[in-house]
Structure formats: structure tokens, C-alpha cells
N, C-alpha and C positions, 0 to 999 in steps of 0.2 A: 460696114455697119450702116444701117438706116438711121436717119435722124429721128429723134423723139417727136419732133413736129410733124414729120411725114406719117408716123404711126398714129398720132393723135388725129390728123386730118382724115386718115382712112377710117378711124373709129367714128369720127363725126359723120362721115358719109354713110357708114353702115347704120348708125343710129337714126339718121335722117330718113334713110330709105325704109328702115324698120317702122318708123312712125308713119310714113306715107302709106305703107302697106297695111295699115290698120292692125299692126302687130301680129300679122299672120306670117309664119315662117315657111317658105317653100324649101324644098331640098337644096336647090341652088343657093338660096340665101344662107341656109345653115352651113353649107360648104364654104361660102365666103367668110362667114364668121369663124369657122374652124381654121381656115388658112390664116386669117388675121391673128388669131390667138397663137397659132404655131409660130408666126413671125415674131410676135412679142416674146415668146419663150426663147426663140433662137437669138434674138437681140439681147435678151437678159443673159443667156449663156455666154455670148460674145463679150459682154461687159465684165462678167465675172472672170472669164479667161484672161482678159486684158489686165484686170486688177491683179490676178495671180501672177501673170507674167512680170509685171512691174515689181511685185513683192519678192519674186524669186531671183531678181537680178539686182545685185548691189549697185551697179553703175546706173541702171535705169531708175532705181529708187532715189539715188542722189540727184538725178537730173529730172525728176518727175514733174516739177513745176506744179501746175494746176491740173494736170492730166488725171491723177488719181481722184481728186475731188470731183472733177467733171464726171468721171466714170461712176463714182459712188452716187452722185446726184441722179444720173441717168438710170442707174440700177434701181434706185428707189422709185423713180417715176414709172419704170416698167413694171415693177412689183405692184404699184398702185393701179395701173391699167389692168393688169391681170386679175387683181382682186375685184375690180369693178365687174369684169366679165363673170367671175365666179359668183358674185352676188346676184347676177342676172340668171344664174343657173347653167352656165357653160363651163 
């Protein structure tokens, strides 16, 4: 799993480059955004699968500690990042 901070850094880099390019999207830049959004979706699926795995295992559920809360928080952050791209029309 990638860290949320790494994903946010990538997004900041993309938005910075977008701003510098005077908001003109080349095909290469569109592909970079598409790959980033796909990474966000993959990471979201990983978090959901991890939460499901914990929920399906009684022993893991009992020993979960803060893992489930961390995964839920990361899931919400990923959803927020994806919603941001959706608002931008992607």
C-alpha cells in the first residue's frame, strides 16, 4: 500500500505542473492524471479489502488495535481525494 502522504504529494505535483502549464492539458499530462486517479482507486480498494479481511477474521478483529481505525481514516482520505478529481471533471 502507498502512503496517503505519497499520494497527496503526487497530487500536489500534478496540480503545480497544471498551474505552470497555464491550465492546458497535453495528452501526456492527461495520462499522468489518469494514472494517479487509478492509483487512488487501487489504494482505496486495498483499504476496503483490508477492512473486510479484519472483519471476516475473529482473531484479527480481537487483535485489531488501531488498524481498523487507521484504515477507515485512510479510506475517507482517499475518497476525498477522488471526489476532488471528480469535481475537476476527471
